[in-house]
C-alpha beads as a LAMMPS data file, in Angstrom:
LAMMPS data file: protein, C-alpha beads

349 atoms
348 bonds

1 atom types
1 bond types

-500.0 500.0 xlo xhi
-500.0 500.0 ylo yhi
-500.0 500.0 zlo zhi

Masses

1 110.0

Atoms # bond

1 1 1 -11.170 267.393 -404.323
2 1 1 -8.126 265.274 -403.663
3 1 1 -10.210 263.181 -401.197
4 1 1 -12.861 262.577 -403.882
5 1 1 -10.214 261.419 -406.362
6 1 1 -8.733 259.100 -403.784
7 1 1 -12.140 257.559 -402.972
8 1 1 -12.990 257.228 -406.672
9 1 1 -9.660 255.586 -407.392
10 1 1 -10.169 253.173 -404.536
11 1 1 -13.655 252.231 -405.738
12 1 1 -12.403 251.799 -409.294
13 1 1 -9.538 249.623 -408.126
14 1 1 -11.925 247.497 -406.082
15 1 1 -14.232 246.996 -409.062
16 1 1 -11.282 246.054 -411.266
17 1 1 -10.025 243.600 -408.669
18 1 1 -13.471 241.992 -408.353
19 1 1 -13.648 241.662 -412.165
20 1 1 -10.184 240.128 -412.277
21 1 1 -10.998 237.673 -409.514
22 1 1 -14.316 236.701 -411.054
23 1 1 -12.824 236.518 -414.517
24 1 1 -9.893 234.492 -413.274
25 1 1 -12.210 232.090 -411.462
26 1 1 -14.326 231.584 -414.582
27 1 1 -11.243 230.950 -416.653
28 1 1 -9.874 228.382 -414.205
29 1 1 -13.212 226.600 -413.936
30 1 1 -13.527 226.299 -417.727
31 1 1 -16.395 224.404 -419.320
32 1 1 -18.249 221.851 -417.201
33 1 1 -16.577 218.416 -417.186
34 1 1 -18.078 215.712 -419.401
35 1 1 -20.394 213.252 -417.663
36 1 1 -18.730 210.187 -416.156
37 1 1 -19.112 206.813 -417.880
38 1 1 -19.624 203.526 -416.050
39 1 1 -19.145 200.244 -417.893
40 1 1 -21.102 197.397 -416.291
41 1 1 -19.178 194.137 -416.782
42 1 1 -20.277 190.633 -415.773
43 1 1 -18.413 187.347 -415.389
44 1 1 -18.926 183.816 -414.118
45 1 1 -15.714 184.100 -412.094
46 1 1 -16.272 184.483 -408.340
47 1 1 -14.565 187.094 -406.205
48 1 1 -11.250 186.035 -404.737
49 1 1 -9.976 184.415 -407.943
50 1 1 -6.971 185.481 -410.022
51 1 1 -9.356 186.787 -412.686
52 1 1 -11.222 189.062 -410.314
53 1 1 -7.914 190.212 -408.818
54 1 1 -6.820 191.218 -412.327
55 1 1 -10.118 192.982 -413.000
56 1 1 -9.769 194.860 -409.706
57 1 1 -6.381 196.151 -410.879
58 1 1 -7.899 197.151 -414.218
59 1 1 -10.721 198.944 -412.418
60 1 1 -8.253 200.947 -410.320
61 1 1 -5.981 201.784 -413.264
62 1 1 -8.867 202.892 -415.483
63 1 1 -10.268 205.175 -412.809
64 1 1 -6.870 206.751 -412.150
65 1 1 -5.915 207.218 -415.810
66 1 1 -9.301 208.749 -416.675
67 1 1 -9.285 210.878 -413.501
68 1 1 -12.513 209.303 -412.392
69 1 1 -14.401 209.955 -415.619
70 1 1 -14.496 206.235 -416.555
71 1 1 -15.356 203.567 -414.033
72 1 1 -15.856 199.809 -414.249
73 1 1 -18.593 198.095 -412.262
74 1 1 -18.358 194.313 -411.922
75 1 1 -20.977 191.630 -411.424
76 1 1 -19.074 188.475 -410.428
77 1 1 -20.054 184.882 -409.819
78 1 1 -22.700 184.584 -412.526
79 1 1 -25.106 187.002 -410.829
80 1 1 -26.200 188.311 -414.240
81 1 1 -26.885 184.864 -415.659
82 1 1 -24.786 182.580 -417.844
83 1 1 -22.508 183.918 -420.569
84 1 1 -25.182 183.736 -423.237
85 1 1 -27.465 185.801 -421.001
86 1 1 -24.675 188.335 -420.463
87 1 1 -24.305 188.792 -424.235
88 1 1 -28.056 189.228 -424.552
89 1 1 -28.038 191.867 -421.825
90 1 1 -25.181 193.624 -423.574
91 1 1 -27.316 193.704 -426.712
92 1 1 -30.038 195.704 -424.968
93 1 1 -27.697 197.903 -422.927
94 1 1 -28.336 196.438 -419.468
95 1 1 -24.714 195.305 -419.382
96 1 1 -21.780 196.710 -421.315
97 1 1 -19.225 193.908 -421.259
98 1 1 -18.114 190.559 -419.956
99 1 1 -15.096 188.494 -419.069
100 1 1 -15.938 185.427 -421.136
101 1 1 -14.736 181.831 -421.326
102 1 1 -14.941 179.740 -424.489
103 1 1 -18.695 179.391 -423.932
104 1 1 -19.324 183.102 -424.347
105 1 1 -16.661 183.521 -427.011
106 1 1 -18.331 180.818 -429.084
107 1 1 -21.598 182.747 -428.883
108 1 1 -19.974 186.099 -429.645
109 1 1 -17.785 184.837 -432.494
110 1 1 -17.587 181.064 -433.161
111 1 1 -14.289 181.474 -435.032
112 1 1 -12.596 182.235 -431.701
113 1 1 -12.967 178.579 -430.755
114 1 1 -10.194 177.767 -433.218
115 1 1 -8.047 178.825 -430.251
116 1 1 -9.435 175.960 -428.135
117 1 1 -8.945 173.080 -430.562
118 1 1 -7.535 170.120 -428.590
119 1 1 -4.284 168.401 -429.634
120 1 1 -3.542 171.216 -432.116
121 1 1 -1.298 173.357 -429.907
122 1 1 1.748 171.696 -428.378
123 1 1 2.074 174.347 -425.705
124 1 1 0.816 177.762 -424.697
125 1 1 3.500 179.520 -426.737
126 1 1 2.007 178.049 -429.907
127 1 1 -1.458 179.192 -428.908
128 1 1 -0.193 182.692 -428.235
129 1 1 1.584 182.782 -431.598
130 1 1 -1.640 181.900 -433.425
131 1 1 -3.650 184.314 -431.331
132 1 1 -1.247 187.152 -432.106
133 1 1 -1.338 186.362 -435.829
134 1 1 -5.145 186.310 -435.961
135 1 1 -6.017 188.970 -433.401
136 1 1 -6.522 191.804 -435.894
137 1 1 -8.881 189.601 -437.900
138 1 1 -10.774 188.490 -434.793
139 1 1 -10.996 192.083 -433.592
140 1 1 -12.427 193.265 -436.908
141 1 1 -15.008 190.458 -436.937
142 1 1 -16.070 191.309 -433.400
143 1 1 -16.402 195.001 -434.252
144 1 1 -18.725 194.128 -437.115
145 1 1 -20.883 192.507 -434.446
146 1 1 -20.772 195.594 -432.257
147 1 1 -18.127 194.287 -429.857
148 1 1 -14.599 195.336 -428.884
149 1 1 -11.851 192.973 -427.716
150 1 1 -9.895 194.599 -424.890
151 1 1 -7.648 191.667 -424.012
152 1 1 -7.273 187.937 -423.513
153 1 1 -7.935 186.217 -420.211
154 1 1 -6.975 182.551 -420.250
155 1 1 -8.714 180.085 -417.935
156 1 1 -6.155 177.281 -417.730
157 1 1 -5.963 173.739 -419.069
158 1 1 -9.047 171.628 -419.610
159 1 1 -9.057 168.192 -417.946
160 1 1 -11.382 165.252 -417.408
161 1 1 -11.780 164.496 -413.712
162 1 1 -13.477 161.228 -412.744
163 1 1 -14.778 159.260 -409.802
164 1 1 -13.132 156.056 -411.027
165 1 1 -9.744 155.471 -412.625
166 1 1 -9.572 155.973 -416.405
167 1 1 -6.030 155.663 -417.741
168 1 1 -6.808 155.446 -421.461
169 1 1 -9.285 156.583 -424.065
170 1 1 -10.863 153.136 -423.955
171 1 1 -11.454 153.469 -420.235
172 1 1 -12.724 157.037 -420.622
173 1 1 -15.244 155.754 -423.163
174 1 1 -16.979 153.943 -420.311
175 1 1 -17.469 157.175 -418.409
176 1 1 -20.406 159.596 -418.538
177 1 1 -18.761 163.016 -418.689
178 1 1 -20.552 166.184 -417.614
179 1 1 -19.951 169.069 -420.020
180 1 1 -21.150 172.652 -420.284
181 1 1 -24.390 172.641 -422.315
182 1 1 -23.605 175.798 -424.299
183 1 1 -20.001 175.142 -425.324
184 1 1 -20.012 174.776 -429.112
185 1 1 -16.826 172.685 -429.137
186 1 1 -17.119 170.330 -426.161
187 1 1 -19.661 167.846 -427.496
188 1 1 -18.150 167.578 -431.011
189 1 1 -14.700 166.986 -429.518
190 1 1 -15.928 164.218 -427.258
191 1 1 -17.813 162.735 -430.210
192 1 1 -14.641 162.437 -432.294
193 1 1 -12.893 160.831 -429.326
194 1 1 -15.745 158.384 -428.884
195 1 1 -16.542 159.749 -425.421
196 1 1 -19.989 160.286 -423.936
197 1 1 -20.736 163.889 -423.016
198 1 1 -23.720 164.756 -420.841
199 1 1 -24.651 168.457 -421.082
200 1 1 -25.530 169.731 -417.614
201 1 1 -26.181 173.186 -416.159
202 1 1 -23.763 174.155 -413.388
203 1 1 -26.479 173.798 -410.773
204 1 1 -26.970 170.092 -411.568
205 1 1 -23.359 168.917 -411.715
206 1 1 -22.728 168.185 -408.033
207 1 1 -25.982 166.270 -407.572
208 1 1 -25.369 164.302 -410.784
209 1 1 -21.875 163.304 -409.664
210 1 1 -23.257 162.317 -406.286
211 1 1 -26.080 160.224 -407.749
212 1 1 -23.969 158.603 -410.450
213 1 1 -25.917 160.143 -413.314
214 1 1 -22.433 161.201 -414.445
215 1 1 -19.111 159.933 -413.136
216 1 1 -16.704 162.415 -414.710
217 1 1 -16.521 166.063 -415.701
218 1 1 -14.678 168.139 -418.295
219 1 1 -13.497 171.304 -416.557
220 1 1 -10.480 173.405 -415.623
221 1 1 -8.798 172.776 -412.285
222 1 1 -9.675 176.108 -410.695
223 1 1 -13.287 175.875 -411.820
224 1 1 -13.486 172.377 -410.304
225 1 1 -12.386 173.757 -406.940
226 1 1 -14.203 177.080 -407.191
227 1 1 -17.535 175.311 -407.715
228 1 1 -16.804 172.758 -404.969
229 1 1 -16.874 169.723 -407.281
230 1 1 -13.463 168.412 -406.276
231 1 1 -14.919 166.415 -403.405
232 1 1 -16.766 164.208 -405.901
233 1 1 -13.765 163.100 -407.990
234 1 1 -10.598 161.101 -407.303
235 1 1 -8.703 161.038 -410.621
236 1 1 -7.520 163.442 -413.294
237 1 1 -7.098 161.914 -416.736
238 1 1 -3.841 162.377 -418.610
239 1 1 -5.772 163.234 -421.781
240 1 1 -4.274 166.630 -422.785
241 1 1 -7.301 168.613 -423.920
242 1 1 -5.263 171.794 -424.067
243 1 1 -5.683 175.401 -422.977
244 1 1 -8.951 177.233 -422.661
245 1 1 -9.264 180.785 -423.941
246 1 1 -11.084 183.748 -422.445
247 1 1 -11.369 187.430 -423.240
248 1 1 -12.629 190.760 -421.945
249 1 1 -15.130 192.045 -424.489
250 1 1 -17.239 195.213 -424.297
251 1 1 -20.002 196.812 -426.318
252 1 1 -18.580 198.978 -429.088
253 1 1 -21.364 201.536 -428.638
254 1 1 -20.570 201.963 -424.946
255 1 1 -16.795 201.889 -425.415
256 1 1 -17.003 204.647 -428.009
257 1 1 -18.863 206.911 -425.612
258 1 1 -15.445 207.375 -424.031
259 1 1 -13.552 210.135 -425.889
260 1 1 -11.050 208.730 -428.384
261 1 1 -7.949 210.217 -426.660
262 1 1 -9.003 208.623 -423.383
263 1 1 -9.701 205.262 -425.058
264 1 1 -6.230 205.393 -426.580
265 1 1 -4.753 205.636 -423.077
266 1 1 -7.020 203.082 -421.422
267 1 1 -6.769 200.253 -423.972
268 1 1 -3.038 199.515 -423.485
269 1 1 -3.377 199.783 -419.691
270 1 1 -6.134 197.174 -419.692
271 1 1 -4.213 194.969 -422.087
272 1 1 -0.966 195.036 -420.103
273 1 1 -2.717 193.863 -416.950
274 1 1 -4.623 191.076 -418.688
275 1 1 -1.427 189.905 -420.397
276 1 1 -0.131 188.861 -416.987
277 1 1 -3.019 186.459 -416.451
278 1 1 -1.642 183.368 -418.272
279 1 1 1.373 183.236 -415.966
280 1 1 -0.781 183.851 -412.895
281 1 1 -3.350 181.236 -413.923
282 1 1 -0.648 178.624 -414.617
283 1 1 0.965 179.248 -411.230
284 1 1 -2.382 179.024 -409.471
285 1 1 -3.225 175.818 -411.354
286 1 1 -0.001 174.237 -410.097
287 1 1 -0.769 175.295 -406.547
288 1 1 -4.362 174.043 -406.660
289 1 1 -3.308 170.754 -408.273
290 1 1 -0.687 170.212 -405.568
291 1 1 -3.323 170.879 -402.907
292 1 1 -5.710 168.393 -404.537
293 1 1 -3.014 165.748 -404.774
294 1 1 -2.320 166.254 -401.107
295 1 1 -6.003 165.535 -400.464
296 1 1 -5.965 162.317 -402.462
297 1 1 -6.415 163.242 -406.135
298 1 1 -4.459 160.945 -408.470
299 1 1 -3.081 162.586 -411.625
300 1 1 -2.809 159.923 -414.316
301 1 1 -0.326 159.781 -417.171
302 1 1 -0.664 158.830 -420.850
303 1 1 0.926 155.893 -422.644
304 1 1 3.284 156.622 -425.547
305 1 1 1.108 154.580 -427.893
306 1 1 -1.937 156.672 -427.111
307 1 1 -0.072 159.976 -427.159
308 1 1 1.006 159.273 -430.743
309 1 1 -2.658 159.290 -431.797
310 1 1 -3.458 162.746 -430.469
311 1 1 -2.114 164.809 -433.394
312 1 1 -4.246 162.839 -435.849
313 1 1 -7.285 163.206 -433.605
314 1 1 -6.622 166.933 -433.408
315 1 1 -6.549 167.185 -437.199
316 1 1 -9.830 165.292 -437.451
317 1 1 -11.527 167.570 -434.941
318 1 1 -10.176 170.715 -436.614
319 1 1 -11.328 169.545 -440.058
320 1 1 -14.791 168.615 -438.793
321 1 1 -15.307 172.108 -437.382
322 1 1 -14.838 173.723 -440.827
323 1 1 -18.191 175.144 -441.800
324 1 1 -19.416 174.770 -438.230
325 1 1 -17.227 177.224 -436.321
326 1 1 -14.924 178.710 -438.954
327 1 1 -14.070 178.496 -442.641
328 1 1 -11.271 176.510 -444.253
329 1 1 -9.183 179.631 -444.846
330 1 1 -9.003 180.426 -441.139
331 1 1 -7.954 176.866 -440.283
332 1 1 -5.263 177.005 -442.961
333 1 1 -3.963 180.218 -441.422
334 1 1 -3.766 178.528 -438.012
335 1 1 -1.831 175.625 -439.475
336 1 1 0.469 177.931 -441.431
337 1 1 1.427 179.851 -438.279
338 1 1 2.133 176.600 -436.431
339 1 1 4.133 175.142 -439.315
340 1 1 6.279 178.255 -439.581
341 1 1 6.892 178.336 -435.853
342 1 1 7.872 174.671 -435.751
343 1 1 10.530 175.182 -438.418
344 1 1 12.708 177.092 -435.970
345 1 1 14.772 175.244 -433.339
346 1 1 13.085 177.298 -430.584
347 1 1 9.557 176.635 -431.836
348 1 1 9.812 173.024 -432.955
349 1 1 10.265 169.839 -431.011

Bonds

1 1 1 2
2 1 2 3
3 1 3 4
4 1 4 5
5 1 5 6
6 1 6 7
7 1 7 8
8 1 8 9
9 1 9 10
10 1 10 11
11 1 11 12
12 1 12 13
13 1 13 14
14 1 14 15
15 1 15 16
16 1 16 17
17 1 17 18
18 1 18 19
19 1 19 20
20 1 20 21
21 1 21 22
22 1 22 23
23 1 23 24
24 1 24 25
25 1 25 26
26 1 26 27
27 1 27 28
28 1 28 29
29 1 29 30
30 1 30 31
31 1 31 32
32 1 32 33
33 1 33 34
34 1 34 35
35 1 35 36
36 1 36 37
37 1 37 38
38 1 38 39
39 1 39 40
40 1 40 41
41 1 41 42
42 1 42 43
43 1 43 44
44 1 44 45
45 1 45 46
46 1 46 47
47 1 47 48
48 1 48 49
49 1 49 50
50 1 50 51
51 1 51 52
52 1 52 53
53 1 53 54
54 1 54 55
55 1 55 56
56 1 56 57
57 1 57 58
58 1 58 59
59 1 59 60
60 1 60 61
61 1 61 62
62 1 62 63
63 1 63 64
64 1 64 65
65 1 65 66
66 1 66 67
67 1 67 68
68 1 68 69
69 1 69 70
70 1 70 71
71 1 71 72
72 1 72 73
73 1 73 74
74 1 74 75
75 1 75 76
76 1 76 77
77 1 77 78
78 1 78 79
79 1 79 80
80 1 80 81
81 1 81 82
82 1 82 83
83 1 83 84
84 1 84 85
85 1 85 86
86 1 86 87
87 1 87 88
88 1 88 89
89 1 89 90
90 1 90 91
91 1 91 92
92 1 92 93
93 1 93 94
94 1 94 95
95 1 95 96
96 1 96 97
97 1 97 98
98 1 98 99
99 1 99 100
100 1 100 101
101 1 101 102
102 1 102 103
103 1 103 104
104 1 104 105
105 1 105 106
106 1 106 107
107 1 107 108
108 1 108 109
109 1 109 110
110 1 110 111
111 1 111 112
112 1 112 113
113 1 113 114
114 1 114 115
115 1 115 116
116 1 116 117
117 1 117 118
118 1 118 119
119 1 119 120
120 1 120 121
121 1 121 122
122 1 122 123
123 1 123 124
124 1 124 125
125 1 125 126
126 1 126 127
127 1 127 128
128 1 128 129
129 1 129 130
130 1 130 131
131 1 131 132
132 1 132 133
133 1 133 134
134 1 134 135
135 1 135 136
136 1 136 137
137 1 137 138
138 1 138 139
139 1 139 140
140 1 140 141
141 1 141 142
142 1 142 143
143 1 143 144
144 1 144 145
145 1 145 146
146 1 146 147
147 1 147 148
148 1 148 149
149 1 149 150
150 1 150 151
151 1 151 152
152 1 152 153
153 1 153 154
154 1 154 155
155 1 155 156
156 1 156 157
157 1 157 158
158 1 158 159
159 1 159 160
160 1 160 161
161 1 161 162
162 1 162 163
163 1 163 164
164 1 164 165
165 1 165 166
166 1 166 167
167 1 167 168
168 1 168 169
169 1 169 170
170 1 170 171
171 1 171 172
172 1 172 173
173 1 173 174
174 1 174 175
175 1 175 176
176 1 176 177
177 1 177 178
178 1 178 179
179 1 179 180
180 1 180 181
181 1 181 182
182 1 182 183
183 1 183 184
184 1 184 185
185 1 185 186
186 1 186 187
187 1 187 188
188 1 188 189
189 1 189 190
190 1 190 191
191 1 191 192
192 1 192 193
193 1 193 194
194 1 194 195
195 1 195 196
196 1 196 197
197 1 197 198
198 1 198 199
199 1 199 200
200 1 200 201
201 1 201 202
202 1 202 203
203 1 203 204
204 1 204 205
205 1 205 206
206 1 206 207
207 1 207 208
208 1 208 209
209 1 209 210
210 1 210 211
211 1 211 212
212 1 212 213
213 1 213 214
214 1 214 215
215 1 215 216
216 1 216 217
217 1 217 218
218 1 218 219
219 1 219 220
220 1 220 221
221 1 221 222
222 1 222 223
223 1 223 224
224 1 224 225
225 1 225 226
226 1 226 227
227 1 227 228
228 1 228 229
229 1 229 230
230 1 230 231
231 1 231 232
232 1 232 233
233 1 233 234
234 1 234 235
235 1 235 236
236 1 236 237
237 1 237 238
238 1 238 239
239 1 239 240
240 1 240 241
241 1 241 242
242 1 242 243
243 1 243 244
244 1 244 245
245 1 245 246
246 1 246 247
247 1 247 248
248 1 248 249
249 1 249 250
250 1 250 251
251 1 251 252
252 1 252 253
253 1 253 254
254 1 254 255
255 1 255 256
256 1 256 257
257 1 257 258
258 1 258 259
259 1 259 260
260 1 260 261
261 1 261 262
262 1 262 263
263 1 263 264
264 1 264 265
265 1 265 266
266 1 266 267
267 1 267 268
268 1 268 269
269 1 269 270
270 1 270 271
271 1 271 272
272 1 272 273
273 1 273 274
274 1 274 275
275 1 275 276
276 1 276 277
277 1 277 278
278 1 278 279
279 1 279 280
280 1 280 281
281 1 281 282
282 1 282 283
283 1 283 284
284 1 284 285
285 1 285 286
286 1 286 287
287 1 287 288
288 1 288 289
289 1 289 290
290 1 290 291
291 1 291 292
292 1 292 293
293 1 293 294
294 1 294 295
295 1 295 296
296 1 296 297
297 1 297 298
298 1 298 299
299 1 299 300
300 1 300 301
301 1 301 302
302 1 302 303
303 1 303 304
304 1 304 305
305 1 305 306
306 1 306 307
307 1 307 308
308 1 308 309
309 1 309 310
310 1 310 311
311 1 311 312
312 1 312 313
313 1 313 314
314 1 314 315
315 1 315 316
316 1 316 317
317 1 317 318
318 1 318 319
319 1 319 320
320 1 320 321
321 1 321 322
322 1 322 323
323 1 323 324
324 1 324 325
325 1 325 326
326 1 326 327
327 1 327 328
328 1 328 329
329 1 329 330
330 1 330 331
331 1 331 332
332 1 332 333
333 1 333 334
334 1 334 335
335 1 335 336
336 1 336 337
337 1 337 338
338 1 338 339
339 1 339 340
340 1 340 341
341 1 341 342
342 1 342 343
343 1 343 344
344 1 344 345
345 1 345 346
346 1 346 347
347 1 347 348
348 1 348 349
């Protein structure tokens, strides 16, 4: 009898242990994890640039913070088409985001080009002050269009590079300047300055410089080198066309597929990394410019007489874009931020 009790107790204990183990395993496993989300993001920037280095950091940080549940997939070097094409592909869900220059920003939200007005901002600090003051407004406008601004990604200073020397506006007016065909601000700006812009697709620029169809180009320094156009030019004009603005923008519908608590953690991580780009881009611009000068590029200056005209030209350009890119209220807000900043000893000159 005692043997039967012992065997029964042993069997019972074994069953209980199996139940505990199985129950414990089910508890630890919990519900199945949510499906992973991959955001497909395109850019014109080629691999090996400071922008792609920054995006690589963002990719790594996002994957780590989300524990692999959110991943970023990049299509660099314009493999998904130009920036307008990228926005169109975002609209139908083929792509989910893009790192855009002023070309794409002008398509996504023309008001953003108030940040690229030439001769309006004395330095990058002024641009950043205006951008900070208007960011909530820009973000809300983008969201109404189904887009989310994740951070800014500046592209450096715009310059006119030429095959022949052009020290003044008068001399630049004799040049035929290649410009991006889809930039909503480039042609109007050159028009106010009395310059001749020739819209050209990227694929035609080198051949046009070689043939003489154009003899100058409006571009940033790193883009000039990245697209191998630097071998066709010998001079950089002193005309200060100012900073160019970029941004990382994603589809709101795709972004909101990520659970809200996870988005709240990812957004500041992405932003912090992109906020380092202006300093990195400026440093790289200096390095690239020094390399170009070592290879024979001449960087020209500006006369004091001509420099005194730039503020008035900037006002004319800004006023002419009212009703084209933005409304009068937005321009007044830009000017109010600049006026307030310039009142202080640190902000004024």
